[in-house]
C-alpha positions in Angstrom: -0.2 0.1 0.1 2.7 2.3 0.6 4.5 1.8 -2.5 1.3 2.4 -4.4 0.5 5.7 -2.6 3.9 6.7 -3.7 3.4 5.8 -7.3 0.0 7.5 -7.3 1.4 10.6 -6.1 0.7 10.5 -2.5 3.3 10.7 0.3 6.2 13.2 0.6 6.9 15.2 -2.7 10.4 15.9 -3.9 10.3 19.6 -2.9 9.3 18.6 0.9 13.2 18.5 1.6 13.0 14.7 2.5 15.0 11.9 0.6 13.2 10.0 -2.3 13.7 6.9 0.1 11.8 8.6 2.8 8.3 7.3 3.8 5.7 9.0 6.0 4.1 5.9 8.1 3.5 5.4 11.7 5.8 3.7 14.0 3.7 0.7 14.5 3.6 0.2 10.7 7.4 0.2 10.4 7.7 -2.4 13.4 5.2 -4.7 11.4 7.3 -5.0 8.4 10.3 -5.2 10.6 12.2 -2.4 8.7 15.1 -0.1 10.5 14.2 3.5 10.5 15.0 6.6 12.2 12.8 9.4 13.2 13.2 12.9 11.9 12.9 15.5 14.8 9.9 17.0 15.4 8.1 15.1 12.5 6.4 11.6 12.0 8.6 10.8 9.1 10.7 7.7 9.7 13.6 7.3 7.1 14.6 3.8 6.1 18.2 3.5 7.1 18.8 0.1 5.4 16.9 -1.4 2.3 18.0 -4.9 2.6 16.7 -7.7 0.0 14.3 -9.1 2.9 13.0 -5.9 3.8 12.3 -4.9 0.2 10.4 -8.3 -0.5 8.4 -7.8 2.7 7.1 -4.2 1.7 6.5 -4.9 -2.0 5.0 -8.3 -1.6 5.4 -11.5 -3.4 4.1 -10.7 -6.9 5.0 -7.1 -7.2 6.7 -6.2 -10.3 9.4 -4.1 -8.6 10.4 -7.4 -6.5 14.0 -8.8 -7.4 14.1 -11.8 -9.1 15.7 -14.7 -7.4 18.5 -15.9 -9.3 18.0 -19.5 -8.5 15.0 -19.5 -11.0 17.2 -18.6 -13.9 19.6 -21.6 -13.3 18.8 -24.9 -15.3 19.1 -28.2 -13.7 18.7 -31.8 -14.8 15.3 -32.2 -13.5 13.8 -29.5 -15.8 15.6 -31.3 -18.7 14.0 -34.4 -18.2 10.6 -33.0 -18.9 12.0 -32.0 -22.5 14.2 -34.9 -23.0 11.7 -37.3 -24.8 10.6 -34.4 -27.1 10.0 -35.6 -30.4 11.5 -33.9 -33.6 9.9 -34.2 -36.8 12.6 -34.4 -39.8 12.0 -32.0 -42.7 11.1 -33.2 -46.0 13.4 -31.7 -48.6 13.0 -32.1 -52.3 15.5 -31.4 -55.2 14.5 -29.3 -57.9 16.3 -27.1 -60.2 13.8 -24.6 -61.9 16.6 -24.2 -64.9 15.7 -27.8 -66.1 12.5 -29.0 -67.9 9.7 -28.0 -65.8 8.0 -31.6 -65.9 10.9 -32.8 -64.0 9.9 -31.6 -61.0 9.0 -34.0 -58.2 5.4 -35.0 -58.2 5.1 -34.3 -54.3 5.7 -30.6 -54.8 2.7 -30.2 -56.8 0.2 -31.9 -54.4 -1.6 -29.4 -52.3 -0.4 -30.9 -48.9 -3.0 -28.7 -46.7 -6.1 -29.6 -48.5 -5.8 -33.1 -49.5 -8.8 -34.3 -47.3 -10.9 -31.6 -49.0 -9.7 -32.7 -52.5 -10.4 -36.3 -52.0 -13.8 -35.2 -50.8 -14.8 -33.1 -53.8 -13.6 -35.8 -55.8 -16.5 -38.2 -54.7 -18.7 -35.5 -54.6 -18.2 -34.7 -58.4 -18.5 -38.4 -59.2 -21.8 -38.7 -57.2 -23.2 -35.5 -59.2 -22.0 -36.8 -62.5 -23.4 -40.2 -62.0 -26.8 -38.9 -60.5 -27.4 -36.4 -63.4 -26.4 -39.0 -66.0 -28.8 -41.6 -64.9 -31.6 -39.8 -63.5 -34.0 -36.9 -64.4 -32.5 -34.3 -62.0 -31.9 -31.7 -64.7 -33.8 -33.1 -67.8 -34.6 -36.2 -69.6 -31.2 -37.8 -69.8 -32.3 -40.5 -72.3 -32.9 -37.9 -74.8 -29.5 -36.3 -74.5 -25.7 -37.3 -75.6 -23.2 -38.3 -73.0 -21.7 -34.8 -73.4 -24.8 -33.2 -72.5 -27.2 -34.3 -69.6 -29.5 -31.3 -68.9 -32.4 -29.4 -70.9 -32.4 -26.1 -71.8 -34.7 -24.9 -69.1 -32.2 -26.2 -66.5 -31.5 -23.2 -63.9 -27.8 -23.5 -64.1 -27.6 -23.8 -67.9 -25.7 -20.5 -68.7 -23.6 -20.6 -65.6 -23.3 -16.8 -65.2 -23.2 -16.9 -61.1 -20.7 -19.5 -61.1 -18.3 -17.7 -63.3 -18.6 -14.4 -61.5 -18.0 -16.2 -58.1 -15.1 -18.3 -59.8 -13.5 -14.9 -61.0 -13.9 -13.1 -57.5 -12.7 -16.1 -55.8 -9.5 -16.0 -58.1 -8.8 -12.6 -57.7 -8.9 -12.9 -53.8 -6.5 -16.0 -54.2 -4.0 -14.0 -56.2 -4.0 -11.2 -53.7 -3.4 -13.6 -50.6 -0.8 -15.6 -52.5 1.2 -12.4 -53.5 0.9 -11.1 -49.7 2.2 -14.6 -48.4 4.7 -14.8 -51.1 6.0 -11.6 -50.1 6.0 -12.9 -46.3 7.9 -15.8 -47.4 10.6 -13.8 -49.1 10.8 -11.7 -46.0 11.7 -14.4 -43.8 14.3 -15.3 -46.1 15.7 -11.8 -46.0 15.6 -11.9 -42.2 17.4 -14.9 -42.2 20.2 -13.7 -44.4 20.4 -10.5 -42.5 20.6 -12.6 -39.2 23.1 -14.8 -40.5 25.2 -11.9 -42.0 25.3 -10.2 -38.8 26.5 -13.4 -36.7 29.3 -14.0 -39.1 29.9 -10.0 -38.5 30.2 -10.3 -34.9 32.0 -13.3 -34.8 34.7 -12.0 -36.9 34.9 -8.7 -34.8 35.1 -10.9 -31.5 37.8 -13.0 -32.9 39.9 -9.8 -34.3 38.9 -7.2 -31.8 39.1 -8.9 -28.5 42.7 -9.5 -27.3 43.5 -12.7 -25.4 46.6 -13.3 -23.7 45.8 -16.4 -21.8 44.1 -19.7 -22.6 41.2 -18.6 -20.1 40.5 -15.8 -22.2 40.8 -18.1 -25.3 38.3 -20.3 -23.7 36.0 -17.2 -22.8 36.2 -16.2 -26.7 35.4 -19.5 -27.6 32.4 -19.8 -25.5 31.2 -16.4 -26.8 31.3 -17.7 -30.5 29.3 -20.7 -29.5 26.6 -18.2 -27.9 26.6 -16.3 -31.2 25.8 -19.9 -33.1 23.6 -20.5 -30.5 21.3 -17.5 -31.1 20.6 -18.7 -34.6 19.9 -22.5 -33.2 17.8 -21.4 -30.5 15.9 -19.0 -32.7 15.2 -21.8 -35.3 14.3 -23.9 -32.0 11.4 -21.4 -30.9 10.1 -21.1 -34.4 9.9 -25.0 -34.4 8.3 -25.0 -31.0 11.2 -27.0 -29.6 12.7 -27.0 -26.3 15.3 -29.6 -26.0 18.7 -28.0 -26.9 21.0 -30.9 -26.3 20.8 -32.2 -30.3 21.6 -28.6 -31.4 23.7 -27.3 -28.9 25.7 -30.0 -27.3 28.5 -29.6 -29.8 29.3 -25.8 -29.1 28.2 -25.3 -25.3 28.9 -26.9 -22.0 25.8 -29.1 -20.3 25.2 -26.1 -17.8 24.9 -23.7 -20.6 22.4 -25.6 -22.3 20.4 -26.0 -19.3 20.2 -22.3 -18.7 19.3 -21.9 -22.1 16.6 -24.0 -21.8 15.5 -22.7 -18.7 14.9 -19.0 -20.2 11.6 -18.1 -21.6 13.5 -16.3 -24.6 16.2 -18.6 -25.7 17.7 -16.4 -28.2 17.9 -13.2 -26.0 19.5 -15.3 -23.4 22.5 -16.2 -25.7 22.9 -12.7 -27.0 23.0 -11.5 -23.2 26.0 -13.9 -22.7 27.7 -12.4 -25.8 27.0 -8.9 -24.5 28.2 -9.8 -21.2 31.4 -11.2 -22.5 32.0 -7.9 -24.5 31.2 -5.7 -21.6 33.7 -7.4 -19.4 36.4 -7.3 -22.0 35.7 -3.6 -22.4 36.1 -3.4 -18.5 39.3 -5.3 -18.7 40.9 -3.0 -21.3 40.6 -6.1 -23.9 38.3 -4.1 -26.2 38.0 -0.7 -27.3 34.8 1.4 -26.8 34.7 2.1 -30.6 34.6 -1.6 -31.4 32.0 -2.3 -28.5 29.8 0.6 -30.2 30.4 -0.9 -33.8 29.6 -4.6 -32.7 26.3 -3.2 -31.0 25.1 -1.3 -34.0 26.1 -3.4 -37.1 25.6 -6.7 -35.6 23.7 -7.4 -32.2 20.8 -5.0 -33.0 20.2 -6.3 -36.6 19.9 -9.8 -35.1 17.5 -8.7 -32.2 15.6 -7.0 -35.2 15.4 -10.1 -37.1 14.4 -12.3 -34.3 11.6 -10.0 -33.5 10.5 -9.8 -37.3 10.4 -13.6 -37.5 8.4 -14.0 -34.4 6.0 -11.4 -35.8 5.5 -13.2 -39.0 5.1 -16.6 -37.4 2.3 -15.1 -34.8 0.4 -12.7 -36.7 -0.1 -14.1 -40.1 -3.2 -13.2 -42.3 -6.4 -12.2 -40.4 -8.6 -15.0 -39.3 -11.7 -13.5 -40.9 -10.1 -13.2 -44.3 -8.8 -16.7 -44.5 -12.2 -18.3 -43.1 -14.4 -16.3 -45.4 -12.0 -17.0 -48.3 -12.0 -20.7 -47.8 -15.9 -20.5 -47.3 -16.4 -19.2 -50.9 -13.7 -21.6 -52.4 -16.0 -24.6 -50.7 -19.3 -23.1 -52.4 -17.8 -22.6 -55.6 -16.4 -26.0 -55.8 -19.4 -27.8 -54.7 -21.7 -25.9 -57.2 -19.1 -26.1 -60.0 -20.0 -29.7 -60.9 -23.8 -28.8 -61.4 -23.1 -26.5 -64.1 -20.3 -28.7 -65.8 -22.6 -31.4 -66.3 -25.1 -29.2 -68.1 -22.3 -28.9 -71.1 -20.0 -31.6 -70.8 -21.7 -34.5 -69.7 -19.2 -37.5 -68.1 -16.6 -35.1 -68.9 -17.6 -32.9 -66.2 -15.7 -35.3 -63.8 -12.2 -34.4 -65.5 -13.0 -30.9 -65.7 -14.2 -30.5 -62.1 -11.3 -32.3 -60.8 -8.8 -29.9 -62.3 -10.7 -27.0 -61.3 -10.6 -28.5 -57.7 -6.9 -29.2 -58.0 -6.1 -25.6 -59.2 -7.9 -23.8 -56.5 -7.0 -25.8 -53.6 -3.4 -25.9 -54.8 -3.3 -22.0 -54.9 -4.8 -21.8 -51.3 -2.4 -24.8 -50.1 0.6 -22.7 -51.8 -0.6 -19.5 -50.1 -1.0 -21.3 -46.6 2.4 -22.6 -46.6 4.1 -19.2 -47.8 2.2 -17.7 -44.9 4.2 -19.4 -42.3 7.3 -21.1 -43.8 8.4 -22.3 -40.6 7.6 -26.0 -40.3 8.9 -29.2 -41.6 7.1 -29.5 -45.2 8.5 -29.5 -48.6 7.7 -25.8 -49.0 9.2 -24.6 -45.9 12.4 -22.9 -45.4 15.5 -25.3 -44.3 16.5 -23.6 -41.2 18.4 -26.6 -40.2 20.5 -26.7 -43.3 21.1 -22.7 -42.8 21.7 -23.2 -39.1 24.4 -25.8 -39.7 25.9 -23.8 -42.4 26.3 -21.0 -40.2 27.9 -22.9 -37.4 30.5 -24.2 -39.6 31.4 -20.6 -41.2 31.7 -19.2 -37.4 33.9 -21.8 -36.3 36.0 -21.9 -39.5 36.7 -17.9 -38.7 37.6 -19.2 -35.0 39.7 -22.0 -36.2 42.0 -19.7 -38.5 42.2 -17.2 -35.7 43.4 -19.6 -33.1 45.4 -21.9 -35.5 49.3 -22.1 -34.8 50.0 -21.4 -38.1 47.8 -18.4 -38.5 50.8 -16.4 -39.6 50.6 -18.2 -43.1 47.0 -17.3 -43.3 47.0 -13.6 -42.8 50.5 -12.2 -42.4 51.5 -10.5 -45.6 55.2 -11.0 -45.3 54.9 -14.7 -44.5 52.5 -15.2 -47.4 54.9 -13.5 -50.1 57.9 -15.5 -48.8 56.0 -18.6 -48.9 54.8 -17.7 -52.4 58.0 -17.1 -53.8 59.7 -20.0 -52.4 57.0 -22.2 -53.7 57.5 -20.8 -57.2 61.5 -21.3 -57.1 60.8 -25.0 -56.1 58.1 -25.7 -58.3 58.3 -27.9 -61.7 57.4 -26.7 -65.3 54.3 -28.8 -64.8 53.2 -27.4 -61.5 53.6 -23.7 -62.8 51.6 -24.3 -65.8 48.9 -25.5 -63.4 49.3 -22.0 -61.2 49.2 -19.7 -63.9 47.6 -19.3 -67.5 51.0 -18.0 -69.0 52.0 -20.9 -71.4 55.2 -19.7 -72.7 56.8 -18.1 -69.8 60.3 -19.5 -68.5 60.5 -20.6 -64.7 62.9 -17.8 -64.2 60.5 -15.4 -65.9 57.4 -16.5 -63.6 59.6 -16.0 -60.5 60.4 -12.6 -61.7 57.0 -11.5 -62.6 56.3 -12.4 -59.0 59.2 -10.2 -58.0 57.9 -7.2 -59.8 54.6 -7.7 -58.6 55.8 -7.8 -54.8 58.7 -5.2 -55.1 56.9 -2.8 -52.9 57.0 -5.2 -50.2 61.0 -5.3 -49.9 62.9 -3.3 -47.2 65.5 -0.8 -48.5 68.0 -2.0 -45.9 68.9 -5.3 -47.0 66.4 -6.2 -50.3 64.8 -8.5 -47.9 61.3 -9.0 -46.6 60.3 -7.6 -43.2 61.3 -11.0 -41.4 64.9 -10.7 -43.0 64.9 -13.5 -45.1 67.1 -12.5 -48.0 66.2 -14.2 -51.3 69.1 -12.9 -53.4 70.9 -16.4 -52.9 67.9 -18.1 -54.2 67.7 -16.0 -57.2 71.6 -16.5 -57.7 70.8 -20.4 -57.4 
């Protein structure tokens, strides 16, 4: 009640000359809550002299939003992991299709409307029943006086089919609009994943090259930070797939306790990014990272990653309005149910074939729009997040391996690379030199001289040698 009074504007105002941590309450109330207090001379104001955690918890209550969070609730344990250990994972169905090849070589499974197979089967039976009934009864005319391609008389009420055509035209316009919107969302999902993966690669490179490491402990901390960068993408994929067991994805890049802590968090990707941020701030305080580099990482890498995460979450949760989707599907069902009544009047038994083609086209468009609206599943038309994340993890650890390799000087140092290059050319045979260059009629010495001319600016003026002191004049004479 005291805290609510303060938030509502009651109690002492700032111009009362009393500290903001001062509360006006009776002495009996202060004793009830068990807080230490000192009495201001001549007033009934008691100033809190010690705000301990226990006292704050007693004042704010058990569920007050200002109450400090108990740290033990954020630490994962084996008991929590046992609840998600038996989580079943669906293996994504991937198809191999090259659009540059002949279009009829596309796999048949990619053409099936996976979302509406039950409706398609029902409509096939419905069309068969309508064609058989009208072809063997007087439902739309004397069927014995008409050929097999025309069952109904001229007085049949759906003979002209104007209503069916108008309804079908409107439905196709609505389907085209929905398909365009959902394909836009599909492409946006792909772009956000590209943005997230590129930001993760940039963040890893900056961590590897900007943060100084002098001991094995600091190198281990850097490896753990890179692991959390990779875990950000993996946990985001898990969250979009509604998965909680992180051991299959994270066991190879993080220790078990880190995985349990991630699973305990409500927002697993942000937990990973918070660990990266903590590592960078700790490196900044230790003088291992500059303020400019820290600011660059925040703006160019971590902020785009958070933005991509929020966008993907929004696309998954929002989707198309329910009223739009339900009304469109109702119109589709009405159109497809009425269509065979009109087709039998003009095509007879052939109406079964034409009705099936119409059902397949309309339901296929609706299924395509539904797949593109939320491409976070395991179907053939969903994005391959597993493949994207696996490639990202490989890229991140390739960067880390190059930076930590014992022979990294031979990968990055200009002087060392140039020395190795010229030494290789002097030792190579004519056949090997032909494999290394497109110049066909250049002697071995001429090739080496081409290399010298290309790298002559890298020689020191003191002893005609590279920066590491190696003299190649003797190699030239030899």
